[in-house]
C-alpha positions in Angstrom: 95.6 80.3 74.7 96.9 82.1 77.6 94.1 84.3 79.0 96.5 86.3 81.3 98.7 87.2 78.5 95.8 88.2 76.3 94.4 90.4 79.2 97.9 92.0 79.6 97.9 92.9 75.9 94.5 94.3 76.3 95.4 96.2 79.4 98.4 97.9 77.5 95.9 99.4 75.3 93.9 100.7 78.2 96.8 102.5 79.9 96.4 106.2 79.9 99.2 108.3 78.3 100.3 109.2 81.9 100.3 105.6 83.0 102.4 104.7 80.0 104.8 107.5 80.8 105.0 106.1 84.4 105.6 102.6 83.0 108.7 104.0 81.2 109.9 105.2 84.5 109.2 101.9 86.3 111.1 100.1 83.5 114.0 102.4 84.1 113.9 101.4 87.8 112.7 104.8 89.3 111.0 104.9 92.7 107.6 106.5 93.4 109.3 109.6 94.7 111.7 109.9 91.7 108.7 109.4 89.2 106.8 112.0 91.2 109.7 114.4 90.8 110.0 113.8 87.0 106.3 114.3 86.6 106.0 117.3 89.0 103.3 115.6 91.0 103.1 114.2 94.6 104.4 110.8 95.6 100.8 110.0 96.4 99.7 110.6 92.7 102.8 108.7 91.3 101.9 105.8 93.6 98.3 105.9 92.3 99.6 105.6 88.7 101.8 102.6 89.6 98.9 100.9 91.5 96.7 101.4 88.5 99.3 99.9 86.2 99.7 96.9 88.5 96.1 96.3 88.6 95.6 96.6 84.9 98.5 94.1 84.2 97.1 91.8 86.9 100.5 91.7 88.7 101.7 92.4 92.2 105.1 94.0 91.8 106.8 96.8 89.9 109.4 94.3 88.6 106.5 92.2 87.1 104.9 95.3 85.7 108.3 96.2 84.1 108.6 92.7 82.6 105.1 92.7 81.1 105.8 96.2 79.8 109.0 95.3 78.1 107.5 92.1 76.7 104.6 94.1 75.2 107.0 96.7 73.8 109.2 94.0 72.2 106.2 92.3 70.8 104.9 95.7 69.3 108.3 96.5 67.9 108.5 93.0 66.3 104.9 93.4 64.9 105.8 96.9 63.6 108.9 95.7 61.8 107.0 92.8 60.3 104.4 95.1 58.8 107.1 97.2 57.2 108.7 94.5 55.2 107.6 94.1 51.5 
């Protein structure tokens, strides 16, 4: 069992709604400044959200956070599709 993978899945469940929104913007490739503009917050606040996501995912870069986020969303989409089949 991959403990890091399990902790990342657990971390996704612990993201706040705002962090999940910020993760969407990270995946889209937006900078902290662009995220701040979208959310109408300061760059400092958007950077704090990004830092919280990196910490919760146990990664050191935005690229790694985007990868983890996409993997989790793909896994959730697959799980959702499997549960809908008769």
